[in-house]
PyMOL commands that place a pseudoatom at each C-alpha (Angstrom):
pseudoatom trace, name=CA, resn=MET, resi=1, chain=A, elem=C, hetatm=0, pos=[-13.861, -9.398, -0.251]
pseudoatom trace, name=CA, resn=ALA, resi=2, chain=A, elem=C, hetatm=0, pos=[-13.088, -10.350, -3.634]
pseudoatom trace, name=CA, resn=LYS, resi=3, chain=A, elem=C, hetatm=0, pos=[-10.523, -13.212, -4.289]
pseudoatom trace, name=CA, resn=GLY, resi=4, chain=A, elem=C, hetatm=0, pos=[-7.480, -11.179, -6.006]
pseudoatom trace, name=CA, resn=LEU, resi=5, chain=A, elem=C, hetatm=0, pos=[-7.719, -9.208, -2.466]
pseudoatom trace, name=CA, resn=ARG, resi=6, chain=A, elem=C, hetatm=0, pos=[-8.598, -12.527, -0.881]
pseudoatom trace, name=CA, resn=VAL, resi=7, chain=A, elem=C, hetatm=0, pos=[-5.173, -14.183, -2.389]
pseudoatom trace, name=CA, resn=TRP, resi=8, chain=A, elem=C, hetatm=0, pos=[-2.984, -10.861, -2.180]
pseudoatom trace, name=CA, resn=LEU, resi=9, chain=A, elem=C, hetatm=0, pos=[-3.778, -11.188, 1.656]
pseudoatom trace, name=CA, resn=LEU, resi=10, chain=A, elem=C, hetatm=0, pos=[-2.625, -14.176, 1.779]
pseudoatom trace, name=CA, resn=VAL, resi=11, chain=A, elem=C, hetatm=0, pos=[0.131, -13.884, -0.326]
pseudoatom trace, name=CA, resn=LEU, resi=12, chain=A, elem=C, hetatm=0, pos=[1.829, -11.035, 2.293]
pseudoatom trace, name=CA, resn=GLY, resi=13, chain=A, elem=C, hetatm=0, pos=[0.387, -13.844, 5.693]
pseudoatom trace, name=CA, resn=LEU, resi=14, chain=A, elem=C, hetatm=0, pos=[-2.123, -11.241, 6.192]
pseudoatom trace, name=CA, resn=TRP, resi=15, chain=A, elem=C, hetatm=0, pos=[-5.759, -11.613, 7.019]
pseudoatom trace, name=CA, resn=PRO, resi=16, chain=A, elem=C, hetatm=0, pos=[-8.979, -9.774, 8.029]
pseudoatom trace, name=CA, resn=GLY, resi=17, chain=A, elem=C, hetatm=0, pos=[-8.325, -8.663, 11.957]
pseudoatom trace, name=CA, resn=LEU, resi=18, chain=A, elem=C, hetatm=0, pos=[-4.879, -8.642, 11.849]
pseudoatom trace, name=CA, resn=ALA, resi=19, chain=A, elem=C, hetatm=0, pos=[-4.740, -6.420, 15.141]
pseudoatom trace, name=CA, resn=TRP, resi=20, chain=A, elem=C, hetatm=0, pos=[-1.565, -3.627, 12.946]
pseudoatom trace, name=CA, resn=SER, resi=21, chain=A, elem=C, hetatm=0, pos=[-1.613, -1.216, 15.961]
pseudoatom trace, name=CA, resn=GLN, resi=22, chain=A, elem=C, hetatm=0, pos=[-0.618, -3.836, 18.630]
pseudoatom trace, name=CA, resn=ALA, resi=23, chain=A, elem=C, hetatm=0, pos=[2.839, -5.458, 16.436]
pseudoatom trace, name=CA, resn=ARG, resi=24, chain=A, elem=C, hetatm=0, pos=[4.338, -1.632, 14.908]
pseudoatom trace, name=CA, resn=GLN, resi=25, chain=A, elem=C, hetatm=0, pos=[7.582, -0.588, 15.742]
pseudoatom trace, name=CA, resn=PRO, resi=26, chain=A, elem=C, hetatm=0, pos=[9.301, 2.416, 14.635]
pseudoatom trace, name=CA, resn=ALA, resi=27, chain=A, elem=C, hetatm=0, pos=[11.605, 2.567, 11.996]
pseudoatom trace, name=CA, resn=ASP, resi=28, chain=A, elem=C, hetatm=0, pos=[14.484, 4.724, 13.442]
pseudoatom trace, name=CA, resn=ASP, resi=29, chain=A, elem=C, hetatm=0, pos=[16.949, 2.658, 10.846]
pseudoatom trace, name=CA, resn=ILE, resi=30, chain=A, elem=C, hetatm=0, pos=[15.617, 4.577, 8.172]
pseudoatom trace, name=CA, resn=GLY, resi=31, chain=A, elem=C, hetatm=0, pos=[17.334, 7.984, 7.342]
pseudoatom trace, name=CA, resn=ALA, resi=32, chain=A, elem=C, hetatm=0, pos=[15.425, 11.266, 5.822]
pseudoatom trace, name=CA, resn=ALA, resi=33, chain=A, elem=C, hetatm=0, pos=[16.065, 10.369, 2.562]
pseudoatom trace, name=CA, resn=ASP, resi=34, chain=A, elem=C, hetatm=0, pos=[14.997, 6.913, 2.102]
pseudoatom trace, name=CA, resn=ARG, resi=35, chain=A, elem=C, hetatm=0, pos=[11.443, 7.967, 3.860]
pseudoatom trace, name=CA, resn=GLY, resi=36, chain=A, elem=C, hetatm=0, pos=[10.708, 10.551, 1.250]
pseudoatom trace, name=CA, resn=ALA, resi=37, chain=A, elem=C, hetatm=0, pos=[11.778, 7.971, -1.425]
pseudoatom trace, name=CA, resn=ILE, resi=38, chain=A, elem=C, hetatm=0, pos=[9.453, 5.981, -0.158]
pseudoatom trace, name=CA, resn=ARG, resi=39, chain=A, elem=C, hetatm=0, pos=[6.888, 8.663, 0.701]
pseudoatom trace, name=CA, resn=ALA, resi=40, chain=A, elem=C, hetatm=0, pos=[7.256, 9.633, -3.363]
pseudoatom trace, name=CA, resn=VAL, resi=41, chain=A, elem=C, hetatm=0, pos=[7.161, 6.198, -4.842]
pseudoatom trace, name=CA, resn=ILE, resi=42, chain=A, elem=C, hetatm=0, pos=[3.431, 5.969, -2.834]
pseudoatom trace, name=CA, resn=ALA, resi=43, chain=A, elem=C, hetatm=0, pos=[2.672, 9.814, -4.185]
pseudoatom trace, name=CA, resn=GLU, resi=44, chain=A, elem=C, hetatm=0, pos=[3.545, 9.254, -7.331]
pseudoatom trace, name=CA, resn=GLN, resi=45, chain=A, elem=C, hetatm=0, pos=[1.179, 5.613, -7.417]
pseudoatom trace, name=CA, resn=MET, resi=46, chain=A, elem=C, hetatm=0, pos=[-1.942, 7.451, -6.353]
pseudoatom trace, name=CA, resn=ALA, resi=47, chain=A, elem=C, hetatm=0, pos=[-1.414, 10.192, -8.858]
pseudoatom trace, name=CA, resn=ALA, resi=48, chain=A, elem=C, hetatm=0, pos=[-1.056, 7.398, -11.985]
pseudoatom trace, name=CA, resn=PHE, resi=49, chain=A, elem=C, hetatm=0, pos=[-4.413, 5.782, -10.364]
pseudoatom trace, name=CA, resn=LYS, resi=50, chain=A, elem=C, hetatm=0, pos=[-5.935, 9.255, -10.809]
pseudoatom trace, name=CA, resn=ARG, resi=51, chain=A, elem=C, hetatm=0, pos=[-4.623, 9.511, -14.258]
pseudoatom trace, name=CA, resn=ASP, resi=52, chain=A, elem=C, hetatm=0, pos=[-5.606, 6.266, -14.265]
pseudoatom trace, name=CA, resn=ASP, resi=53, chain=A, elem=C, hetatm=0, pos=[-2.173, 5.148, -15.917]
pseudoatom trace, name=CA, resn=GLY, resi=54, chain=A, elem=C, hetatm=0, pos=[-2.142, 1.537, -15.517]
pseudoatom trace, name=CA, resn=THR, resi=55, chain=A, elem=C, hetatm=0, pos=[1.565, 1.582, -16.677]
pseudoatom trace, name=CA, resn=ALA, resi=56, chain=A, elem=C, hetatm=0, pos=[2.579, 4.219, -14.757]
pseudoatom trace, name=CA, resn=ALA, resi=57, chain=A, elem=C, hetatm=0, pos=[1.163, 2.713, -11.518]
pseudoatom trace, name=CA, resn=PHE, resi=58, chain=A, elem=C, hetatm=0, pos=[2.017, -1.070, -12.081]
pseudoatom trace, name=CA, resn=GLY, resi=59, chain=A, elem=C, hetatm=0, pos=[5.808, 0.137, -11.797]
pseudoatom trace, name=CA, resn=PHE, resi=60, chain=A, elem=C, hetatm=0, pos=[6.296, 1.457, -9.112]
pseudoatom trace, name=CA, resn=ALA, resi=61, chain=A, elem=C, hetatm=0, pos=[4.896, -2.625, -7.478]
pseudoatom trace, name=CA, resn=ALA, resi=62, chain=A, elem=C, hetatm=0, pos=[7.418, -4.247, -6.513]
pseudoatom trace, name=CA, resn=PRO, resi=63, chain=A, elem=C, hetatm=0, pos=[8.965, -7.442, -8.182]
pseudoatom trace, name=CA, resn=ASN, resi=64, chain=A, elem=C, hetatm=0, pos=[6.444, -9.646, -6.544]
pseudoatom trace, name=CA, resn=ILE, resi=65, chain=A, elem=C, hetatm=0, pos=[2.919, -8.018, -7.389]
pseudoatom trace, name=CA, resn=GLN, resi=66, chain=A, elem=C, hetatm=0, pos=[3.866, -7.422, -10.407]
pseudoatom trace, name=CA, resn=THR, resi=67, chain=A, elem=C, hetatm=0, pos=[4.582, -11.328, -11.015]
pseudoatom trace, name=CA, resn=MET, resi=68, chain=A, elem=C, hetatm=0, pos=[1.218, -11.697, -9.583]
pseudoatom trace, name=CA, resn=PHE, resi=69, chain=A, elem=C, hetatm=0, pos=[-1.112, -10.118, -11.170]
pseudoatom trace, name=CA, resn=GLY, resi=70, chain=A, elem=C, hetatm=0, pos=[1.003, -9.946, -15.166]
pseudoatom trace, name=CA, resn=THR, resi=71, chain=A, elem=C, hetatm=0, pos=[-0.595, -7.403, -16.584]
pseudoatom trace, name=CA, resn=PRO, resi=72, chain=A, elem=C, hetatm=0, pos=[-1.238, -2.845, -15.465]
pseudoatom trace, name=CA, resn=GLU, resi=73, chain=A, elem=C, hetatm=0, pos=[-5.010, -3.651, -16.768]
pseudoatom trace, name=CA, resn=ARG, resi=74, chain=A, elem=C, hetatm=0, pos=[-5.356, -6.484, -14.618]
pseudoatom trace, name=CA, resn=PHE, resi=75, chain=A, elem=C, hetatm=0, pos=[-3.080, -4.565, -11.231]
pseudoatom trace, name=CA, resn=MET, resi=76, chain=A, elem=C, hetatm=0, pos=[-5.607, -1.745, -11.959]
pseudoatom trace, name=CA, resn=ALA, resi=77, chain=A, elem=C, hetatm=0, pos=[-9.268, -3.654, -12.072]
pseudoatom trace, name=CA, resn=MET, resi=78, chain=A, elem=C, hetatm=0, pos=[-8.060, -4.983, -9.341]
pseudoatom trace, name=CA, resn=VAL, resi=79, chain=A, elem=C, hetatm=0, pos=[-7.497, -1.789, -7.288]
pseudoatom trace, name=CA, resn=ARG, resi=80, chain=A, elem=C, hetatm=0, pos=[-10.810, -0.266, -8.594]
pseudoatom trace, name=CA, resn=ASP, resi=81, chain=A, elem=C, hetatm=0, pos=[-12.603, -2.973, -7.342]
pseudoatom trace, name=CA, resn=GLY, resi=82, chain=A, elem=C, hetatm=0, pos=[-10.665, -3.378, -4.021]
pseudoatom trace, name=CA, resn=TYR, resi=83, chain=A, elem=C, hetatm=0, pos=[-9.394, -0.202, -2.813]
pseudoatom trace, name=CA, resn=PRO, resi=84, chain=A, elem=C, hetatm=0, pos=[-11.274, 2.480, -3.865]
pseudoatom trace, name=CA, resn=ALA, resi=85, chain=A, elem=C, hetatm=0, pos=[-10.150, 4.473, -0.917]
pseudoatom trace, name=CA, resn=VAL, resi=86, chain=A, elem=C, hetatm=0, pos=[-6.742, 4.246, -2.136]
pseudoatom trace, name=CA, resn=TYR, resi=87, chain=A, elem=C, hetatm=0, pos=[-8.021, 4.610, -6.182]
pseudoatom trace, name=CA, resn=ARG, resi=88, chain=A, elem=C, hetatm=0, pos=[-9.812, 7.716, -5.327]
pseudoatom trace, name=CA, resn=PRO, resi=89, chain=A, elem=C, hetatm=0, pos=[-9.207, 9.322, -2.115]
pseudoatom trace, name=CA, resn=SER, resi=90, chain=A, elem=C, hetatm=0, pos=[-10.590, 12.815, -1.289]
pseudoatom trace, name=CA, resn=ASP, resi=91, chain=A, elem=C, hetatm=0, pos=[-7.987, 13.124, 1.241]
pseudoatom trace, name=CA, resn=VAL, resi=92, chain=A, elem=C, hetatm=0, pos=[-4.499, 11.565, 2.691]
pseudoatom trace, name=CA, resn=SER, resi=93, chain=A, elem=C, hetatm=0, pos=[-1.658, 12.954, 4.569]
pseudoatom trace, name=CA, resn=PHE, resi=94, chain=A, elem=C, hetatm=0, pos=[0.985, 10.572, 5.530]
pseudoatom trace, name=CA, resn=GLY, resi=95, chain=A, elem=C, hetatm=0, pos=[1.999, 8.692, 8.717]
pseudoatom trace, name=CA, resn=ASP, resi=96, chain=A, elem=C, hetatm=0, pos=[4.449, 7.168, 10.493]
pseudoatom trace, name=CA, resn=LEU, resi=97, chain=A, elem=C, hetatm=0, pos=[7.028, 4.721, 8.965]
pseudoatom trace, name=CA, resn=VAL, resi=98, chain=A, elem=C, hetatm=0, pos=[7.311, 1.921, 11.448]
pseudoatom trace, name=CA, resn=ARG, resi=99, chain=A, elem=C, hetatm=0, pos=[8.258, -2.162, 11.083]
pseudoatom trace, name=CA, resn=LEU, resi=100, chain=A, elem=C, hetatm=0, pos=[5.102, -4.098, 11.108]
pseudoatom trace, name=CA, resn=ASP, resi=101, chain=A, elem=C, hetatm=0, pos=[5.903, -7.618, 12.201]
pseudoatom trace, name=CA, resn=GLY, resi=102, chain=A, elem=C, hetatm=0, pos=[9.950, -6.905, 10.733]
pseudoatom trace, name=CA, resn=GLN, resi=103, chain=A, elem=C, hetatm=0, pos=[8.147, -5.894, 7.148]
pseudoatom trace, name=CA, resn=LEU, resi=104, chain=A, elem=C, hetatm=0, pos=[8.829, -1.609, 6.193]
pseudoatom trace, name=CA, resn=THR, resi=105, chain=A, elem=C, hetatm=0, pos=[5.501, -0.327, 6.520]
pseudoatom trace, name=CA, resn=GLN, resi=106, chain=A, elem=C, hetatm=0, pos=[4.534, 3.340, 5.294]
pseudoatom trace, name=CA, resn=LEU, resi=107, chain=A, elem=C, hetatm=0, pos=[1.386, 4.396, 6.802]
pseudoatom trace, name=CA, resn=VAL, resi=108, chain=A, elem=C, hetatm=0, pos=[-0.858, 6.562, 5.217]
pseudoatom trace, name=CA, resn=HIS, resi=109, chain=A, elem=C, hetatm=0, pos=[-4.225, 8.138, 6.354]
pseudoatom trace, name=CA, resn=VAL, resi=110, chain=A, elem=C, hetatm=0, pos=[-7.011, 8.687, 3.338]
pseudoatom trace, name=CA, resn=VAL, resi=111, chain=A, elem=C, hetatm=0, pos=[-10.072, 8.762, 2.818]
pseudoatom trace, name=CA, resn=GLY, resi=112, chain=A, elem=C, hetatm=0, pos=[-12.455, 7.306, 0.925]
pseudoatom trace, name=CA, resn=PRO, resi=113, chain=A, elem=C, hetatm=0, pos=[-15.073, 8.251, -1.947]
pseudoatom trace, name=CA, resn=ASP, resi=114, chain=A, elem=C, hetatm=0, pos=[-17.354, 6.737, 0.477]
pseudoatom trace, name=CA, resn=GLY, resi=115, chain=A, elem=C, hetatm=0, pos=[-15.844, 9.686, 3.535]
pseudoatom trace, name=CA, resn=LEU, resi=116, chain=A, elem=C, hetatm=0, pos=[-14.942, 6.925, 5.671]
pseudoatom trace, name=CA, resn=PRO, resi=117, chain=A, elem=C, hetatm=0, pos=[-10.983, 7.597, 6.953]
pseudoatom trace, name=CA, resn=ARG, resi=118, chain=A, elem=C, hetatm=0, pos=[-8.722, 4.805, 6.813]
pseudoatom trace, name=CA, resn=THR, resi=119, chain=A, elem=C, hetatm=0, pos=[-5.457, 3.652, 7.282]
pseudoatom trace, name=CA, resn=ALA, resi=120, chain=A, elem=C, hetatm=0, pos=[-3.319, 2.024, 4.226]
pseudoatom trace, name=CA, resn=LEU, resi=121, chain=A, elem=C, hetatm=0, pos=[-0.441, 0.182, 5.262]
pseudoatom trace, name=CA, resn=TYR, resi=122, chain=A, elem=C, hetatm=0, pos=[1.729, 0.353, 2.548]
pseudoatom trace, name=CA, resn=PHE, resi=123, chain=A, elem=C, hetatm=0, pos=[4.481, -2.514, 2.707]
pseudoatom trace, name=CA, resn=MET, resi=124, chain=A, elem=C, hetatm=0, pos=[7.736, -0.989, 1.061]
pseudoatom trace, name=CA, resn=GLU, resi=125, chain=A, elem=C, hetatm=0, pos=[11.188, -3.617, 0.051]
pseudoatom trace, name=CA, resn=ARG, resi=126, chain=A, elem=C, hetatm=0, pos=[14.384, -1.546, -1.730]
pseudoatom trace, name=CA, resn=GLN, resi=127, chain=A, elem=C, hetatm=0, pos=[14.768, -2.973, -4.836]
pseudoatom trace, name=CA, resn=PRO, resi=128, chain=A, elem=C, hetatm=0, pos=[18.507, -4.131, -5.630]
pseudoatom trace, name=CA, resn=ASP, resi=129, chain=A, elem=C, hetatm=0, pos=[18.820, -1.508, -7.945]
pseudoatom trace, name=CA, resn=GLY, resi=130, chain=A, elem=C, hetatm=0, pos=[18.744, 0.606, -4.519]
pseudoatom trace, name=CA, resn=ASN, resi=131, chain=A, elem=C, hetatm=0, pos=[14.855, 1.771, -5.564]
pseudoatom trace, name=CA, resn=TRP, resi=132, chain=A, elem=C, hetatm=0, pos=[11.901, 1.735, -3.094]
pseudoatom trace, name=CA, resn=ARG, resi=133, chain=A, elem=C, hetatm=0, pos=[8.832, -0.595, -4.935]
pseudoatom trace, name=CA, resn=ILE, resi=134, chain=A, elem=C, hetatm=0, pos=[5.643, -1.533, -3.521]
pseudoatom trace, name=CA, resn=SER, resi=135, chain=A, elem=C, hetatm=0, pos=[5.170, -5.157, -1.982]
pseudoatom trace, name=CA, resn=GLY, resi=136, chain=A, elem=C, hetatm=0, pos=[1.368, -4.635, -1.081]
pseudoatom trace, name=CA, resn=CYS, resi=137, chain=A, elem=C, hetatm=0, pos=[-1.009, -2.700, 0.667]
pseudoatom trace, name=CA, resn=VAL, resi=138, chain=A, elem=C, hetatm=0, pos=[-3.724, -3.355, 3.064]
pseudoatom trace, name=CA, resn=LEU, resi=139, chain=A, elem=C, hetatm=0, pos=[-6.727, -1.308, 4.546]
pseudoatom trace, name=CA, resn=ALA, resi=140, chain=A, elem=C, hetatm=0, pos=[-7.219, -0.468, 7.861]
pseudoatom trace, name=CA, resn=THR, resi=141, chain=A, elem=C, hetatm=0, pos=[-10.100, 0.390, 9.908]
pseudoatom trace, name=CA, resn=GLY, resi=142, chain=A, elem=C, hetatm=0, pos=[-10.138, 3.122, 12.745]
pseudoatom trace, name=CA, resn=GLN, resi=143, chain=A, elem=C, hetatm=0, pos=[-9.683, 0.317, 15.205]
pseudoatom trace, name=CA, resn=GLY, resi=144, chain=A, elem=C, hetatm=0, pos=[-6.470, -0.889, 13.932]
pseudoatom trace, name=CA, resn=THR, resi=145, chain=A, elem=C, hetatm=0, pos=[-8.415, -4.310, 11.582]
pseudoatom trace, name=CA, resn=THR, resi=146, chain=A, elem=C, hetatm=0, pos=[-7.554, -4.807, 8.460]
pseudoatom trace, name=CA, resn=THR, resi=147, chain=A, elem=C, hetatm=0, pos=[-10.873, -4.561, 5.495]
for i in range(1, 147): cmd.bond("trace and resi %d" % i, "trace and resi %d" % (i + 1))
show_as sticks, trace
zoom trace
């Protein structure tokens, strides 16, 4: 696992082997407008990855992530190296919006360039201005463990 990815997981309080499938609860308190806004942020960041627009992709990250990586270039390097299934997915479909140990989490099913399906757990954070931003992402295998 790349050092930057390990640091990101540690900052989020996660670790490889997290059994996410057993710790999630439906996010029934989140309305349709917010659900749509959350999906749009993730889809727009993925579109920015596809066109290699680091500035736009970095803009969808929450302030904690922007502070951690400092520049769009560092952020994009981490995504390219550690998250190829999110950086260049061949298929994307949105799953449930859940609370994972209290953290609002959008499940996104992706198929990476290697052809293997994964679930991207996108941790979402509402900003003071009401907009949603991505405060972290972990890839899980079909067995519900992080990779």
